[in-house]
N, C-alpha and C positions, 0 to 999 in steps of 0.2 A: 628063291630065298626071300624072306620078308625083311627088307632092309630097315624097317622101323621097329624091329623087335626090341631095340633098346630104349624105346620110349618111356617116358616117366608118367606114372599114374598119379593123379592128384590125390593127396593123402587124406584130406578130410573135408567135409562139407560144413560150411559156416552158415548160421542163420542170417538171412537178409536183414538189412536195416529196416526199421519200422516193424509192421506186424507179420509180414510174410516171411517168416523165418524158416520156411520149409528147408529141410536138410538137402544139400546137394552132395550126398554121401560119396558118390563116386567121382564126379567131375565138377567142382566148383568153378563158376566163371570168374576169371581174374579181372581185376580192376582196369588193367591196361587195355587200351584199344589200339595199341601200336601194331602196325602191319608187320607180321613176322615173316622174314625172309629166310628163316632158319632151314626150312625144308629144302629150298633151292640150294643153299650152301651145303646142306647135309648130303644131298644127291651128288653134288660136285665132289665132296670128300669121299663118298662111298665108291667112286670109281677107282680110288687108291686102295689096293688090296690090303696092305698092312692096317690101314685105318679102319677098313670094313671089318677085319678080323678083331681089332681092338674093341669096337663098339659091341660086337656080338660076345666077345669074351667078358667084357664088363657086365653086360646084361645077364650072362649065365653064371657069373662069379668064378670064372676060370682063371685063377691066379697065374698059372704057368703060361697060358696063352697071352695074358695081358703083358707079362714080362717080355715074351717073345715078340709080340707085334710092336711093342715100344722099341725093342732093340733093332727091329728091322725098319725103323723110320716112320712108324705110324704117327699121325698128328693128334695128340691128346686134346688140343683146344677145340676139336669138333663140337659143335652144338647139336644136340639131339632133340628132334621135335617131340613135344609132349602131346598127350591125348586131349589137352584142352587148348590147343592152338598156339602154345607158346614154345619156348625152347629152353633146355637146361644143359648143364655141363655133365661130363662123365662122373664127376664126384656126386652129383645129384642122382644119377642113375644108380650108382653103387649104394648110396645111402637109401634110396627108395626101395631097393631090393634086399637091403640088409647085408650087403657083402662088405663087412667092415675090414676084412683082411686085404682088400684091394686099395684101401685109402692110402697107405704109405706110398705105394708105387705111383698112384695118380698124383699125389702131392709132390713127390720127387720129380715128376715129369713137368712140374711148373704150374699145375692147376691150383686154384684158390680153394681153401676149405669152405668158403662162403658161397661156392657155386659160381654160376655165370649164365649167360643167355638172357632171355627176356622174362623168364619166370621169376616171380617175386618171392618164392619160397626158398629158404636156404636148405642145404642138405640136412642140417640138423632137424628142421621142421619136417622134411620128408621122412626121415628115420623115425621121429617121435610119432608122427601121425599114423605110421604104418606098424607101430609097435615093435621096432627093432631095437631092443634095449642095449645090446652089445655095441651096436653101431652108434647109438647115442653116446655111450660112454667113450667109445673110441674117438668120436668127433670132438667131444669136450676135452679129452686128453691132448688132442692134436691142435687145440686152440680155437675151436669154433665158438663164435659169440652166442651165448645163450639168451642175450637180451635183444638180439636182432629181431625186427618185426617185418611182416609182410605189408601189402598195401592196405590191409584192414587192421593193422596194428596188432596182429596176432603173433605171439612168440611160439617157440617150439612147445612150450608148456600148454598153451591154448590148444594146440593141435593134439597133443597127447591126452589132455583132459577131455576134449570133445569126443575122442574116439574111445575113451575108457581104458587106455593103456596104463595100468597102475604101476608097472615096473618102470616105464619110461617117466611117469610122473615122479616116482621116487628118485630117479636119477637126476631130475631136473630141479626139483624144489630146493635142494641145497645151494644151487648157483643162481637162482632167480628170486630176488627178494620180494616179499608181498608188497602190493601197492597200498598206501594208507587209505583207510576207509573214507576219508573226507574228499578224496580226489574222484572226479568223474572219470570212470574208465570201464571198459568191457574186459573183465578179468577172466582168468581160467575158471573161476567159480561160476561165472555166468554160463560159460560153455558147457561145463559139466552138468549144471542144473538143467539146461535146455535139453541135453541128450539123455538125462536121467541116470547118470553114473554116480550113484550114491557113495560107492566105495572111494571114488576119486574125490568126492566132496569131503569125506572124512579125512583123506590124506591132506588135502589143501588146508582144511581147518587146523589140523595138527601142525602144519608148517607155518601157521600164523596168518593165512590169507583171510581177510575180513569177509563175513557172510552177508553183509548188508550194504555193500557198496552200490551206488547207482551208476549206470553208464551214461553216455551223452544224452540219451532220451529219458533219463530218470528211472530206468528199469533196474530193479534189484534182482538178485538171483531168484527170489520167490516169483517175480514176474516171468523170468525165463523158464523156470520149472513149469509154471502154469501154461506158458505158451507152448512148451514142448509136450505138455500132457502128462508130465511125471508126477503123480500124486504122492509117491513115497518121498521124492525129493522136496516137494512142497511141505509136507508134514515134518520132515527132518529139519528143514531150514526154519520153520515157524517155531519148533521146539527150542531152537537155539537163537531166538531173538528176531527172526524175520517177521516183519509186520504185514499181515495179509490185507491191512487196510491202507497201506502206503500207496499214495498215488504217484504215477510217473508224470512227466511234463505234459502229457496229453490229458491228465486227470484220471487215468485208468488205474484201478487196483489190480493185483495179480488175478483175481477171479474175473475181473472185467476183461482182462487180456485173454484169459482162457476162453471166455465167451466170444470175444471178437474172432479169435483164430477158428473156433468151432463154426461160427457163421460163415467165415470165409471158405472153410473146407466142406461145409454142408453136413456137419456131424450133429444130427438131431439129438443123439444121446447126450453128448457133452453140453449142448445148448440147454437141454432140459436140466442136466445136473448143475450147471453153472448158475442158472436162474434160481434153482432151488436152494443154492448155498449162498445166495446174497449178491450175485452179480447185478449190476445196474444196467438194465436193458437200454436206457436212454443215452449210453455213451455213444460218442461219435468217433469216426475213424478218419484220420487225415488222409488227403489225397496228394498226389505228386504236385499238383498246381496250387497247393496252399489252401484248399477248401476242406470240407469235412462232410462225411456221409453218415446217415443213420444206419442201424443194423438191418432195417428193412431194405434200404438201398443196396447195402452190401450183398444181401441174399438175392435181390433181384438182378443185380449186375452179374453175379456168378450163376444164375439160373437155378437157384435152390428153392424152388417153389414149395417144397415140402416143409420148409422152415417157417413159412409165412404165418400159418395159424398160431404157432406157439409165440412168435414175436408179437403178433397183433393182440393176442390174449394177455401178453405182458404189458400192454398199455401203449405200444407204439402206434404211430399213425401210418396208415397205408399210403399217405402222400410223402412220407419221409420227413426227416428233419436234419438240421445241420446248415452249413453255409452254402452248400452247392445248390444251384437253381434247377437242377434236374430231378424230377420225381422218380421213384422206383420204376414206374411204368416206362418212362423214357429210357432208363438204363437197361431194362429187360429187352425193350423193343430194339434198341440200337445194337444190342449184342446178340440178337437173334434167338432169344429164349422164348419160344412160342408158348410153351406150357405155362411159363411164369407169367407171361402177358395175360393169358386166359385166367389164371388164378387171381391175379391182381384185380382184373375187371370183375371177377366174381365177388371179391372182397370189398368192392366199392371204390376202387381207384378211379379218379376223374380222368377220362380220356381227353377232355378238352383243356386240361391244365397246360400252361405254357411256361417255358423258361424266360429269362430276361430278354431274349431276342425273339419271343413270340413263337417258338417252335413247340409243337406237341410231340407226343410219342410217335405219331404217324410220320412226322418229319424225320425223326431219327431212323425209324425203320426203312423209310424210302431212301434216305441218303446212304445207308449202309447196304441196300439191296436185299433186305430181309423179307423175302416175299411172303413167307408164311405169317409173319407178324403183321405185314400190311393186310393180308387177307382177314386177320382177326380184328384189326382196328378199323378198317373202312366201314363196317356196319354201324359202328358206334360214334364215328366222327363224320358229321355231314360235310359235303363239299363247300368250300368258300365260294360265294357267287363271283362270277367273272368280273363284275364291275367294281369290286372292292379291291383297294390296293393292299395286297398281302403277299408275303412270302409263303407260298403253299408247298405241300409235299411234292407237287409236280416240279417246281423249281429245283428242289433238292435232288430228286431223281434224275432230272435232266443234267444238272451240273456233274453228278457222279457217274453218268452214263449207264444207268440201270434201265434198259429198254423194257424188260419184263415188268418192272414195277410201274413204268409209265402206262403200259397196257392195262395193268390192274386198276390203277387210278382212273384212267379214262373209262373203263368199264363200270366204275363205281360213281361216275358222274362228275369227276373233278374236271374243271375247265382247263383246256390246254393253252389258252391264250391269256390267262390272268397276268396281271402286272403287279410287281412289288412296289414298295414306296419310291423306288428310283425309276419306275416305269420299265423295269427289265422284265421281259416275258420269259417263259421257259426256254424259248429258242435262243435268247441271249445267254441264258445259263449253260445251255448245251454247247454253244460256241465257246464260251469262256472255259468250260471244262475240257474242251477239245474232243467231244464225242460226235463225230461225223454221223454215226448211225442214228443217234438220237435227233440230231439236227434234221436229217432227211425224213425221219418218221414224223416229227412235228410239222414239217413243211407240208407233207402229204396230207396232214389232218387240219390244215388251215393256218398253220403258223406263217406269219408274214416276215420274210427275210429282210424286207425294207422298212420295217417298223422301227422308229427311233425311240430311244429312252430319254430321260430328262436331260442327259448330257449331249443329246443329239447323235447318239451312236446306234447304228443298226447292229444286228447280231454279228454280221461279218466284220463290222468296225470293231466290235468288242474282241472278237478273235484276233484281229490284227493287233490291237493294243496289248493283249496278253502275249502274243508271239514276240513283239518287240521288247516287252518287259523281260521276257525269259531268254531273249537272244536266239530264238528259234527261226533261223532264216528260211528253212523249207516251209514252215507254216505261215511265215510272213508273206512269202511270195504266193503261196496258195490262196490266202485270204484276199490279197490284192487282185489275183487273177479271177476270183469269184465275186468281185464287185465291192470290196471294202474301200472306204474313202480314206486316202492317206492324210487328208487335211484335218482329220479329227484331232481334237486337243484333249489332253488328259489332266485332271485336277491333281495338284500337289499342295503342299502346305500353304503356299502364298499365291495361288493363281492357277491358270491353265497353261500347259506347255505342249509343244508339238512332239510328234514322234521322234524327231531328230534329237530333241532334248532328252527324251526318255532313253534312247539308245546311248547318248553320250553320258548321261547320268549313271548308267549301268555298266558302261565300258564295253558296249557291243559295237566296236568299230567295224566289224565285218558286215553290219547291216547298213552302214551309211550309204554306200553306193546305190543299193536298191531303193532306199528312201529318197535320195536325191533324184534318181532316175524317175521316181513316181511324181516328181514335181515339187518336192518340198525344199524350203530354203535352208541353206547351211547355217544361217544365223537364227534359226528357230522362229517360231510364231506363238501366238497366244497372248495371255495377259501377264505372264512373268517377265521380268526385265533382265533375266540372266540368259545369256546366249549358251548354246550347246557347248561351246569351248570352255566357258566358265564352269558349267556343270562337270565336264570331264576333268578339268584341272583341280577343282575343289575336291573331287573324289579320288584323285591320284590315279586316274586312268591314262598313263603316259602314251600308250600306243594310240589311244583314241585322240589325245591331244595332237599327236603327230599326224594322224589321218585327217583330222579336221583342218589343220594348217595346210596340208598338202592339197586338200580339196577346195581351199580358198577361204577358209574362215578368217575373219578380221580379228587379229590379236589385240588391236587398240580399242575395240568396242568396249563401252562402259555401261554399267547399270545406273539406276537412278541415284546412287550414292557415289558415283565416280569410280567404281571398282572395275578393274580389268580382270581377265583370267588370271593374270599374274598375282593380283591381290588375293584371289581365292586360294591359289596354290600356296602362296606364302603364309597365309593365315592358318591353313591346315597342315603345314609342314610337309608338303608333297615335293620333296627335293628333286626327283627326276622330272616332274612337270615344270618346276622352276627352271631347271636346266634347259628344257626344251623351249621355254617361253622367253627367257632373257635374251636369247639370240635375235628375237624378232620384236622386242619391246624395249625401246631405248630408255635410259634413266631419265627421270624428271630433274631439271636443274634445281640446285639447292635454293636459289633465291625465289623460286615460284612457290606460292602457297598451295599445297596439295597434300592430301592424305595418301602417302605412297605405300608400296608394298613393304617398305621397311617399317612403317608404322604398324601395319597389320601383323607382321612377323613378330615385332616387339610386344604387341599386346598379348599375342597368344603364345609367347615364350618359345619361339622357334629360333634358337640360336644358330643351328646349322644353316637355316635359310638366310639369317642375317650375314653369315660368312659368305654364302653364295652371292647375295646381292651386293655386298661390299666389294667382292672380287670383280664384279662386272661394272663397277662405277657408280652404283646407287648411293646418293649422299646419306650420311648417317645423322645429319643435323637438320634436315629439312623440316619445315613447319607446315601444319595444316591451316585451315581457314581461321581456327581459333588460336593459332600461335603455339599449338602443342607440338613438341618434338617427340621423336621416338622414345626418349626417356620418360616423358609424361605418359605415353601409352603403355610402356612397360610397367610403370608404376601402377597405373589403373588396372592393368591386367594381372597384377600380383606376381610378376616374374622377376624375382631377385637375380636369377641367372642372366637374363637379358640386360638388366641394369648394370650388373658388373661388367658384362661384355662391352656395352656401349661406353661406360665411364673409362674403361681401359683404352678405348680408341678415341679419346678426346671429348667425350660428351661431358657437358657441364651439369653437375647434379643440382646446381643452384639456378639454372635457367628458368625464366618465368614466361608463362604464356600471356595472352592479351588481357586476361583477367588478373594478372599479377601473381598467379599460383605457380609454385615450384612443384617438381615431382614429389617432394615430401608433403606439400599441402594436399596433393591428390591422394596420396596414401592415407593421410589422416582423415580426409573427407570420406573415403570409402571404407575406413576401418580396417586397413590392411596392415596389421601390426608387424609382420615380418619385414615387409618392404620399408615401413616407417623406421624400424630399428636399424636396418642396413643403411638407409640413407643418412640417418642421424650419425652413424659411426663412420660414414665414408664421404664426408664433406657436404652433405645436403641439408645440414641443420640450419635453421634460422631462428631468430629470437621470436618466441610466441608467447602471448599472454593468456590469462585465464578467460578474458572476455571472448577472445577468438575461439577458445575451446568450447565455451557455452554456446556460441553461435553455430559452431560446427555440429554440436549435438542437436540443436534445434533443426538444422538442415536434415540430419539423419531422421529425426522424428517425422519430418515431412515425408521422407521417403518411406518410412514405415507406414504412414497413412496411405500412400500410393500403393504400397505392397498389399495392404489390407483390402483396399478397394478393387485392385486388380483380381485378387483371388476371389473376392466376393462376386465380382462380375462374371467370372468363369462358372461359379455355382449357379448364378441366376440365368445365364445365357446357355447353360448345358454344354460348356466347352470342356469336355472330358480330356481331350488331347493336351490342353494346356496344363492339366494337373501333373504331367510328367516333369514340369519345371520345379515342382516341390520335392524335396527341400533344398536342392542344390542352388537354385537361383531365387526362388521365392520362398519366404517363410510362411508355413501353413498355420503357425500359432501366433502371429504377430497381433498385438492388441490394439484396438481402436482407443480413442480418448475416453470412451465409455467403459473400457475394460472388456470388450467383446472380441472374440476371435472371429475370423471369417465364417467358421462353422456356426457359431452362435447367431451371427447376423443372418445367415442363410436360413436358420431355423425360425427366425422371427419373420423373414420375408417370404420363405417358401422356396424349395428347389426340388428337382427330380431325384428319385432314389438312386438312379444310376450314377449321377454326377457326385452325389454324396458318397456312394461306395467307391468311386474312383479316387476321391480325395482320401478316404480312409486307407485305401491300398497304398498310398504314398507315405504312410506312417503318421498321418495326422491323428491325434489322440481324440476319441469321442467323449472322454470323461472330463475335458476341460470345464472350468467353472467361471461364472461371472463373479464380480465382487459381491453379489447377492446369493452366491452359492447355487446358481442355476446352471445345469448342464444343457448342451444342445437338445437332448431329448426332452428335458423339462420344458424348454421354450417352445419346441415344436408341438408338444402335447397341449401346451397353454394356448397356442395359436391355431390348433386344429390342422397342422400341416402333416397329413398322413404320409405323403411320399418321403418327406425327410425322416419321419419315424421309421418307415420301412427300410430306408437306406442305412440308418444307424443300427437297426436290429440285425442287419446282415453281418455286422461286426460282432464276433463272439469271442470274448477274452478266455483264453485257456489259463486258469489259475494254476500257478506252479505248486508242486508239492514241497518245494523248499521253504525254509522258515523265512519270515519277514527280515530277520537279521542277515541271513545269507543273501537274500535279494537286494537288501540295501547295500551290502558290500559290493555286489555285482554292479549296482547302479553307480556307486562312487568310483569303482574301477573303470567303468565305461566312460564316465565323464573325464577321468584322469587321462585316458588314452586319446581323446579327441572329441570333436563336436558331432558325434553320431547320434543325431536326434531321433532317427528311426529306431535304433537300438534302445535308446532311453525310453521312448514311447512304448516299445514292446515290453520292457521290464515293468513299467508302471501298470500296463494292462495285466501282467502276470501277478500283480499284487505287491510290488516293491514299494515300501513306504517312501515318501519324499524326505522325511526327516527321521533322525534317530533321537533317542532320549538325551544323548549328550554328544559332544564333539562338534566338528565342522559339519554344517548342513550341506545337502547336495547343491542347493542354490548358491550358497557362499563359494563352494568349490567351483561351480560353473562360472561364477562371476569372476573370481580371482584368476582363473585359467582362461578366461575370455572365450567361453563357448557360447557364442551368440545365439545360435538356434536352440540349443539346450536351455539357455536362460529363458527364452521366450516360452518354451513348453512348460518349464517349472513355474514360471509366473502365471501362466494360464491355468495351471493345475492347482493354484492356490497356495503355493509355497509361502511360508511366513517371511515377512519383511521386517527386519529388525531396525531399530533406530540408527545403528552405526553402519549398516551395510552400504547405504547411499553415500555417506561421508567417505568411507574406505574406498569405494569404487572410484569416486571422483578424484581422490588423492593418489590413486595408483596409476603409474604410467603403463602398466600391463593391461589395463582395461580400455578397450577401444570404444569408439562412439556408438557402434551398434548396440553394445551391451548397456552403455550409459543411457542411451535413448530408451531402450526397453525398460530399464529400471525406473527412470524418471517418470515414464508414462504410467507404469504400474503403481508407484507410490501416489501419484496425483489422482488417478481414477479411484483407487481404493479410499483415499482420504476423503474425496468428494462424496462417495457413497456413505461413508461413516458420518460425515458432517450432516447429511440429510437425516440419518437415523437419530442424530442427537439434537435436532432443532428444538424439540419440545422437552428435552431433558436437562440441558445445561447450557446457558449462554457462554460461560467461561470456556467450555469445551469447544463450542462452535467458533468462538473467536480465536482460540488457540490453534485450531486446525487452519483457519484463514491465514494466520501468521505463518504456519508451516508451508502452506501452498505458496504464499508470497515468496518465501525464500527458495523453495524448490524450483518454481517456475521463473524465478528472477535470475540474477547474475551471480548468486552465491549459494548454489544448491548444496555445496559441501559443508556449509555452515548451518544447515537446517537443524534446529533444536527447538524443543518446547520452551517458550519464553516465560520465565518465572518473574512475577512481580516481586518487589522488595518484601511485601507482606505475605507472600505465598511460601509457607513452610512445607515440610515433607508430609505432615499430617493432612494439610489441605490437598496436596497433590494426590495423596492416597485415596482421599474421598472422591476425587475426580476419576481416578483409576477404577474405583468400584463402580461408578456410574458408566464408564466406558465399557467395562466388562459386562455389566448387566445388559448393555445394548449390543453386545458382540462387535466391538470395534478394536480389533487386534493391533492395527497399525498405530492408532491413537494411543492404545495402551502401552505399546513399545516405547513411543516417545515420552510418555509420562513416566514410565519406569526408569528410563534413561535420565530423566530430569530429577529423579530422586524419590519417586513414589514407591511405597511398599505394597506388595501384592497380598500381604498377610495382615494388613492393619487398616482400620478405618475408625477414626476417633468419633466421627459424627454419628454414624449409623451402627457402629459396633459389628458391622458385617464387612469382611474383607472382599477384595476383588474376586477371589476364588469362590467365596460363598455367594457373592452376587451373580456370578456367571452361572453357577449351578442352580440357584433359586430361579433364574430366568430360563432354565432348560438349555443353556448353551454349552453343551459338552465339549464341542470343538474349541470354544473359547477357553474353557477350563483347562484343556490339554495344552493350549498355547501358553497359558499362565504358568503351568507346572513345568513345561518342557523348556521354555525360553526366558520367562520373566521372573523366575525365582520363587514362585508360589510353593507353599508347603501344604500338602494335603492332610497333614496331621496336626495342624494348628487350629484349635477351635475358635468360633466366634464368641461374642459375649453371652450367647445362649447356650454355650457348651457343645455346639454341633461340630462334628468333624466333617471336613469335605468328603473324605472317603465313605462316610456313612450316608451321604446325600446322593451317592451314585447307585445305579443298578448293580446287582451282583456281578454281572458280566463285565460292565465297565470297570468296576472296582478291581476285579481279578486281573483284567488285562493291564490296567494301570500299575498295579503293584508288581506284576511280573516284569513289566518294562523297567520300573524303578529298580527292582532287584538286579536285573541284568545290567543296567547302566552303572549302578554303583559297584557291581562286581567287576565290570570292565575297568573302572577307575582304580580299584584296589589291585587288580592284576597288573595294570600299567605301572602303578606305584611300585609294586614289588620289583618289576623289571628295572625301573629307573633308579631305585635306591642302590647306593654303593656299599654302605655299612651293613654288616651282617645282622646287627641288632635291628636296624630299620627294616630290612627284608623280612626278618622274623616277625616284626610287629604287623607287617602287611599280611603275611600268611596267617597269623592268628586272627586278624580281623576277618579275613576270607572264611576261615573255619567257623568263627562265631556267627557271621552273617548267614552262612548256609544252614546252620543248626536252627537259628532263630526263625529264619523264613520258613523252613520246613515245618517247625512247630506252629507257626502262624497259619500256614497254608493248609497243612494236612492234619493238624491237630496232634502232631507228635509231641512227645514229652521228654526230649533229650536235654541233658544237663550240660552247663558250661561252668567252668571254675570261676571263682570270684576274681582271680588275677586276670584271666582272659577277658572277663566282662569289663574290668576297668581299662585294660589296655585297648580293647576295641572302642570303648566310649571316647577315650583320649584321642585316638586317631580319627574317629568319625566327627567329633566336634572341631578338630582342626581342619579337616577336609570338606566339611559341609555335607556329610552323607546323612541326609534327612531320614530316610527310611530306616537305616541301621540304628541311628540315634533314637528313633521312635520305638523300635523293637527292643532295644536295650532298656529304655526307661519303662516300657510296659512290663518287662520281666522283673525289673527291680527299680521301683520309683525312688528308693532311698539313694540311689547313685547320683541323683541330680545335683546334690550339694557335697558329694564326697570328693575329697582331694584325690586327684588322679595322677598328679605329677609332684613328687616329693621335694624336688630341688627348690622350686618357687612356691610350692603348696597351692597350686591352682586347681580350680574345679573345671568342669566342662564348660561352664558359662565364661570363665576367664579365657579358656582356650579358643572358643568360638569368637569371642569379642576381639581378642588379639589377632585373630586371622581374618577378621572382616566377614565372617559367615553370618549374614543377616538372617537367613532362613533358619539356621540352626539356633541362633540366639532367640528368635521368636518362639521356636519349638521348646526350648529349655525354659523360657519364661512361662509359657502355657503350662509347663509341668511343675511350676512352683519354684524355679531356681531363685536363690537369694541374690539380688542385685547388689546388696551391701556387703557381701562377704569379701574379705580382703585376703590377698595372698601374703606370702612371707614378708613382703616389703610394703605392705599396706595398700596395695593397689586394688581398687574395685574393678569389675569388668569394664565399666564405662571409661574409667581412667586409662585402662590398657588400650581400649579402642582408640582413644584420642592420641595416645602416645605413638601408636603405630599408624596413624593417619587415616583410620577408617571412620570418616565423619558420619556416614550413613548409619553405621552400627552404633556410634556414640549417640546420635540423635534418637535412635530407636530405644536405647536404654534410658535416655533422659525422659522418655515418656512414662517410664515406670518408676524412676528414682524420685523418692520424696526428699532424700538428703543427697548432698554431694560431699562426702567426707574427704579430707586431705590424706595424701599418702604419707609415708614416713618423713619425707623432706618438707612436708607442709603445703604441697601443691594440690589443688582440686582439679577436677576434669574441666570445669567451666573456665578456670584460669588458663588452662593449657589450650583451649580452643582457639 
């Protein structure tokens, strides 16, 4: 009897993530890797006759026998093995087989309707995926959850849709609501599209499921239909709004995706068809390790040599493209595709090309033991001379134990005794790889087993080192018996260590007796100052700690910093090791100055260890040589938990060290806001003045300088390993006093491509700019540093298919959640804008939420610096010194660059910047403002603003505008700041003026030129679209915030009018708007300063400019704009001919209203136009009220 006849068959195959979405129609692999013991338990249960009968009865759908076996004591909770290595309940078996009549009996026996076992599919999914409609209905009636998902977030509807079971789809759609189109999700529509079930698509569309939703990879249903090869589904989806040009997150359109799948499968017909219908052959395919392959590389990797002619004819390179450093020839050779190797060579592939580690295609073939490929490649790759230091294919074959390949290479003249850059011979590699056969073969042919490499290791020594590292006692004793030297030392991060240290570090205590018998010291040897006991304790190897103590290790031994093994165990939170060591290391007396294990545990936040140490008598108030208590170290280590624990046990939060610093001072100094807040609220606060804060920021600026220099030194000294400290410990975007990031400085000085790549892999953004708008690439090209250029070019930004608005919201959301600078950098590379047309900028959000690393990145990316941001940051208690130091440095370096630009332009501007720098670098940075002389009016400031704009000085412009300058007015030249910027070709400066400084692109200069007409068509269209969206967002927000129905209706009317007028303007439409709606929209636009809407309204009907819009007070648009302080709107209305002398019902002119409501800037602007200043009804003039 087959005891597993009740097994569950997997119901449906899901496409894999990425591009390999090949259907696993019968047996999809589950996400869980859990070891399934169900078969063992199943066989145990099956020795019980009633249970055995129950399983068979459920599998066969025999209701009478099910009842009988349950009545005779069968165990219904038995888990049944599935054919995909998991286990499921009997409810799943019944659902899988469509035996819905058995469900009531099984549920009455206590089983769950949602199934059980390790399988992640519910019974409802099994029934739906296998097309058992009645079972689906029965399960739903009995309470099954239709929204339950498996490990890939598929519901029962996904399974039914993927398999094309229309009746099941019809049963499920009423109970599973559609997912909104704007959410990223893999929906049943995607599944049906991939598998080509057009009828199911029609059902889902009829039930309201969106047909254009993108999944987490940005793939729409059209992408999935293309990937699955369903032309009819593609056409159907496109007819219903699917965009065949929509790019996913990898930049692929649906037809591109079809091309990729075809190349992966080797389908030449579809490759030909895809290319003919517009697929882009230059698309790249992401790899599992974050790199990307060209299609030639994909074909080579899969051995599809028949595709190569077509792909090369499409313009692709035989050497491949993408970020991977392996050529197609290497991929073909490594995977043993001999015919593909031959074809690539015929098409001109370079057999001598190397990857970043100097390996050729022959290396890959030799390492993988691909003998036929080796035979093809050896005639075209000449042997490396024996005297050159190089890692040869002989080394690769030796390490991997491919004796036959060694014989081939030797026959082709490759030297068997060549050495690599570490002086390792092939014999060293064979020993390291553990191939005794290759070792013997090489020795027979002249390999010297006594030859030493640069570390002084013979081949046997190297085998010994590997054996100890892996804990292989048999191999260790063998290598010692064959002449290995136990006294060899092994390099680590900070020196050379003995084999006893290696064994201790890895926790291989079973090797210790053998190594000590070989004459090694239990205290270790070499240049590192950590003993083996410290290594074992720090890595939590309790048994090794005990073994070392038993064998005589000294627990009181210290390293150069006075740390014992107990310090290491305490710092790492290794509680069992702490317990083993406290019994042999007595506590240090409280009156002695020493950095104790309590200090170490406090710094690293190990509260449990603190409790252990306190329990055996270690003092909690001991001081180190600088007078720091554990409270000081807990503060420096950013551990609020340890601070609380220590204070509860008598620690004084106001205790001072020898420098007079309290734990709160330490928190402030290191910018640890959470610790600072906790101490301030729990008795650690002290009186602090602003001078102290300024000094602390200056200290932080010094640390930023050290940070910058350290990272730069890694770039210059090729220290790739140190890059791992970015961004958690070192900031990769920190600015120097000249406004350069370390990457900029390296581009000027020169660095290797590999270390630049290593830095970029840590999330450092390659698009950062200097105050002169130079990227690292620009500087490297300027200086002729090709390695830096090569490293930078390895970074390829994958532009997102999402809109800039969506990406900006993602950026803001990421900053709101935390200081994830790598995620922010990735979003910037995808095309996220740093700033929006309105609202809070990303930089302001990062500053106010104290995201120090993100602030550095945004500043280095050229984020706009407003005049108020520095003041607000200094006055905020939520902004720590790290952010203040970065901001202060950025303001100063940008102002200095702008000052140099203005030296020959305006003495007043140069002197004004000097005053600003004096304030910012002095003791009152929060008071830094543009200093106006008594005789400096707004008109004069506006002229200075125009000069600053013409020289592209945005920070100076911001301070001038904050001091009262108008960006749309210049009395002297008749050219506004916006016109000046555009005349000088500074489009970026023009955008700053419009986005941040209130400039209006619809106000002409004295020559009648509109700024929008001075831009290129592309720039103008982009700007006007952004203005439209920004004003629309303001109106939508206004509608939400208004409480009165009439005010909500006014906002809705303005939205409707805005849409009609913008479409008329953009597309040449000729839609009409009623006169009442025109007036209502202009009234709201003038009040809220909606410049584009005001311009469009006046362009449609210029007579509106002086028409009464509001009957109660008889006010015009100019009255409304003036009374609300909308300077830009006032300037726009004046340019349209608005009457400044027109009075409202009470005799008020616009200027008088501006004065009454306290809008001095608006009143001054109107005063420039007014010839007369008539009194209002009560006899008061605007001048009298000023």
